[in-house]
C-alpha positions in Angstrom: 100.3 6.7 -3.6 103.3 8.9 -3.0 105.2 7.9 0.1 105.4 11.4 1.4 101.6 11.4 1.9 102.0 8.9 4.7 105.5 9.7 5.9 105.6 10.9 9.5 108.7 12.9 8.7 106.8 15.1 6.2 103.5 15.5 8.0 102.9 18.1 10.7 102.3 16.9 14.2 98.7 18.2 14.1 97.9 16.2 11.0 99.8 13.1 12.3 97.6 13.1 15.3 94.5 12.8 13.1 95.7 10.1 10.7 96.8 6.5 11.2 100.4 5.5 10.8 101.9 4.4 7.4 101.3 0.8 8.2 97.6 1.3 8.0 97.8 1.9 4.3 99.6 -1.4 3.5 97.0 -3.8 2.2 96.2 -6.8 4.4 97.2 -9.2 1.7 100.8 -7.9 1.9 100.8 -8.1 5.7 99.4 -11.6 5.5 102.1 -12.7 3.2 104.7 -11.3 5.6 103.0 -12.8 8.6 102.8 -16.2 6.9 106.5 -16.1 6.1 107.4 -15.2 9.7 105.2 -18.0 10.9 106.8 -20.5 8.6 110.3 -19.5 9.8 109.2 -19.6 13.5 107.6 -23.0 13.2 110.2 -24.7 11.1 111.5 -27.7 13.1 110.3 -26.1 16.4 109.5 -28.3 19.4 107.3 -25.6 20.8 105.7 -22.3 19.8 104.3 -19.4 21.8 101.3 -17.6 20.3 101.2 -14.3 22.2 100.0 -10.8 22.0 103.1 -8.8 21.2 102.7 -6.2 24.0 104.8 -6.2 27.2 102.7 -8.8 28.9 102.6 -11.2 26.0 106.3 -10.8 25.3 107.1 -11.2 28.9 105.5 -14.6 28.7 107.6 -15.5 25.8 110.7 -14.5 27.7 109.8 -16.6 30.6 109.1 -19.6 28.3 112.5 -19.3 26.8 114.1 -19.3 30.2 112.1 -22.4 31.2 112.6 -24.4 28.0 115.7 -22.9 26.4 113.9 -22.2 23.1 110.4 -20.8 22.5 109.8 -19.2 19.1 107.2 -16.4 19.0 104.2 -16.4 16.8 102.7 -12.9 17.4 99.0 -12.5 17.2 96.5 -9.9 18.2 93.1 -10.8 19.7 91.5 -10.9 16.2 94.4 -13.1 14.8 94.1 -16.2 17.0 92.4 -18.2 14.2 95.2 -17.2 11.7 97.8 -18.3 14.2 96.2 -21.7 14.7 96.0 -22.2 10.9 99.8 -21.4 10.7 100.4 -24.1 13.3 98.4 -26.6 11.3 100.2 -25.7 8.1 103.8 -25.5 9.3 104.0 -27.1 12.8 105.5 -30.6 13.2 103.4 -33.3 14.9 104.0 -33.3 18.6 104.8 -29.6 18.9 103.9 -28.0 22.2 101.7 -25.0 21.7 101.4 -22.2 24.3 98.9 -19.4 23.9 99.5 -16.3 26.1 97.7 -13.1 26.8 94.9 -13.7 24.3 91.2 -14.2 24.8 88.9 -15.3 22.0 86.0 -13.0 21.1 83.9 -15.7 19.5 83.7 -19.4 18.7 85.1 -18.6 15.2 88.4 -17.7 16.8 88.9 -21.3 18.1 87.4 -23.4 15.3 90.8 -24.8 14.5 91.7 -25.6 18.1 90.6 -29.2 18.1 92.8 -29.9 15.0 95.7 -28.0 16.7 95.2 -30.2 19.8 95.3 -33.3 17.7 98.6 -32.2 16.1 100.2 -30.9 19.2 101.9 -32.8 22.0 100.1 -30.4 24.4 98.3 -27.1 24.2 98.5 -24.7 27.2 96.7 -21.4 27.3 97.6 -18.7 29.9 95.6 -15.5 30.2 94.0 -13.0 32.6 91.2 -11.4 30.6 87.5 -11.6 31.2 86.4 -14.8 29.5 83.0 -15.8 28.2 82.1 -19.0 30.1 81.1 -21.0 27.0 84.3 -20.1 25.2 86.3 -21.0 28.3 84.6 -24.4 28.4 85.2 -25.0 24.7 88.9 -24.2 25.0 89.3 -26.4 28.1 88.1 -29.4 26.1 91.3 -29.2 24.1 93.8 -27.2 26.1 95.0 -26.7 29.6 93.5 -23.3 30.3 94.6 -21.1 33.2 92.9 -17.7 33.5 94.2 -15.5 36.3 92.2 -13.0 38.2 92.2 -9.9 35.9 92.2 -7.6 38.9 95.2 -9.2 40.6 97.6 -10.6 38.0 98.8 -10.2 34.4 99.5 -13.1 32.1 103.2 -13.0 32.8 102.3 -13.7 36.5 100.2 -16.7 35.3 103.1 -18.0 33.1 105.6 -17.6 35.9 103.4 -19.7 38.2 102.5 -22.4 35.7 105.7 -23.0 33.8 107.2 -24.9 36.8 110.6 -23.2 36.7 112.6 -21.5 39.4 113.1 -18.1 37.9 115.9 -15.7 38.9 114.8 -12.6 40.9 115.1 -10.2 37.9 112.6 -12.3 35.9 110.2 -12.7 38.8 110.4 -8.9 39.1 109.8 -8.6 35.3 106.4 -10.1 35.8 105.7 -7.9 38.8 106.6 -4.7 36.9 104.7 -5.8 33.8 101.6 -6.3 36.0 102.0 -2.7 37.3 101.3 -1.3 33.9 99.0 -4.0 32.5 96.6 -3.6 35.4 97.0 0.2 35.4 98.4 0.3 38.9 101.3 2.5 38.0 103.2 2.4 41.2 106.5 1.5 39.5 107.8 4.0 36.8 109.6 1.1 35.2 106.3 -0.4 34.0 105.7 2.5 31.6 109.2 2.0 30.2 108.5 -1.7 29.5 105.2 -0.9 27.8 106.6 1.9 25.6 109.7 -0.2 24.7 107.6 -3.2 23.7 105.4 -0.9 21.6 108.3 0.9 19.8 110.7 -2.0 19.0 110.5 -5.3 17.3 109.4 -8.2 19.6 112.7 -10.0 19.5 114.6 -6.9 20.6 112.3 -6.5 23.5 112.6 -10.2 24.5 116.3 -10.2 24.3 116.6 -7.1 26.4 114.4 -8.2 29.2 116.0 -11.7 29.2 119.3 -10.0 30.0 118.2 -7.1 32.2 114.8 -7.9 33.6 112.7 -4.7 34.1 115.8 -2.5 34.7 116.4 -1.4 31.1 119.9 -0.3 30.2 121.0 3.3 29.7 120.9 3.1 25.9 117.3 2.0 26.0 116.3 4.7 28.5 117.9 7.3 26.2 115.9 5.9 23.2 112.7 6.1 25.2 113.4 9.6 26.3 113.8 10.7 22.7 110.7 8.9 21.5 108.6 10.4 24.3 109.0 13.9 23.0 106.6 13.2 20.2 104.5 10.8 22.3 103.9 13.6 24.9 103.0 16.0 22.1 100.4 13.6 20.6 99.0 13.0 24.1 98.5 16.7 24.6 96.7 17.0 21.3 94.2 14.2 22.2 93.6 15.7 25.7 92.8 19.0 24.1 90.1 17.4 22.0 88.5 15.6 25.0 84.7 16.0 25.5 82.8 14.8 28.6 79.3 13.2 28.6 77.0 12.2 31.5 75.7 8.7 30.7 73.8 6.6 33.2 75.3 8.5 36.1 78.9 8.1 34.9 81.1 10.9 33.5 82.6 9.5 30.3 85.5 11.3 28.6 85.8 10.7 24.9 88.5 11.9 22.5 90.2 11.0 19.2 93.8 10.8 18.0 96.9 8.8 17.4 98.2 8.7 20.9 99.2 6.7 23.9 95.8 5.9 25.3 96.8 5.3 28.9 98.3 8.7 29.5 95.3 10.3 27.8 92.9 8.3 30.0 94.8 9.4 33.0 94.5 13.1 32.0 90.7 12.7 31.5 90.4 10.9 34.9 92.1 13.9 36.5 89.4 16.0 34.9 86.7 13.9 36.6 86.0 11.1 34.0 84.8 7.8 35.5 85.6 6.2 32.2 87.5 7.3 29.1 87.2 6.4 25.4 90.1 7.0 23.1 89.2 6.5 19.5 92.1 5.9 17.2 92.5 7.0 13.5 92.9 3.3 12.5 89.3 2.7 13.7 89.8 0.9 17.0 89.2 2.4 20.4 90.6 1.9 23.9 88.3 2.1 26.9 89.7 2.8 30.3 88.0 2.8 33.7 88.5 3.9 37.3 87.4 2.6 40.7 84.1 4.3 39.9 83.7 2.4 36.6 84.8 -1.2 36.3 82.8 -2.4 33.3 85.0 -1.6 30.4 84.9 -5.2 29.1 81.1 -5.0 29.1 81.2 -2.0 26.9 83.8 -3.4 24.6 81.9 -6.7 24.1 79.0 -4.8 22.6 81.2 -3.3 19.9 83.4 -6.2 18.7 85.9 -6.2 21.5 86.8 -7.3 25.0 89.3 -6.9 27.8 89.3 -6.2 31.5 87.0 -4.3 33.9 89.2 -1.3 33.9 90.9 -1.6 30.5 89.4 -2.9 27.2 89.6 -2.4 23.5 87.3 -2.7 20.5 86.9 -1.9 16.8 83.3 -1.4 15.8 82.3 -3.2 12.6 81.3 0.0 10.8 84.0 0.4 8.1 82.8 -0.9 4.7 85.2 1.0 2.5 87.8 3.8 2.4 85.1 6.4 2.3 84.0 5.3 5.7 87.6 5.7 6.9 87.8 9.1 5.2 84.6 10.2 7.1 86.2 8.7 10.3 89.3 10.9 9.9 87.5 14.1 8.9 84.9 13.9 11.7 87.5 12.7 14.2 85.8 9.4 14.8 82.2 10.7 15.1 80.5 7.4 14.3 82.8 5.3 16.4 82.3 7.6 19.3 78.5 7.4 18.9 78.5 3.6 18.8 80.7 3.2 21.9 78.8 5.8 23.9 75.6 4.1 23.1 77.1 0.9 24.5 77.7 2.8 27.8 74.0 3.8 27.7 73.0 0.2 27.2 74.5 -0.8 30.5 72.3 -1.1 33.6 72.3 2.1 35.7 74.6 1.9 38.7 72.9 1.3 42.0 71.9 4.5 43.9 
């Protein structure tokens, strides 16, 4: 395939908003080879490893661990990559290694099948999170790890790590957790929290960690200039997604639904301002973000029905409906029609709100 077909520099903004980024078209086998190489390097001779979601909350936990222990290599893993991360620890970790898992919640027992073996290899396994956990999975993890799950309506995982690591952190790193929480819980009282979230999304994890270690949540001027420049396109993509929004009445809730490559939180906020109790943002890569409001705090219940999970007001999922590239082609050309239908049906399957 010619590079220009997936090069954002040669594709119009309108078409970019409908298609996934170039990384989507890289085969998983190539990404897995790169991930394994990164894992081998991170684990080589390491006394500890932090398996974390590479968003601002997860990376904040890594930063705090490095302050507490001096060294804490990162093994990045998304919610569906927990099992892979454990396999890397078993393959490349030294006996006695301390394993920390941060900002990750297993979706099924398959995600933690290797945890007993990891616990046998490790000196200790500590798991910090703040998502909504299935009780049986929490019990299974607790048999082999020290599991601390914070209240998802009050704290982010960086808050949990700060409390549990037993270190006296400097004010700027305490504030880092506080500002991270502001975005992760969608409070949005502190404008710095959006900066942290965008910066974590747009740069490599190590760059983000090094920056917040030095500056805390007050990002330097050069980073602010970088963010301002990147947000020109971000805002344009948000506008495209908002223009496509449709609104449905389901079980007494107004649900906004749209499609596009965009920043889901800003799009959800725009739909909320138009009266949506909940918002669904379907992405070209096949996943979807679900955002709630005070009037709808059951996003995690919707997501769990369609291969996902999360928080009462913020969750994510990727319906298991893509068998081949023709399914994705249909997804792009219909602007996520099947994914929208599956997720909206999950809203309909919820009990009706009390009158």
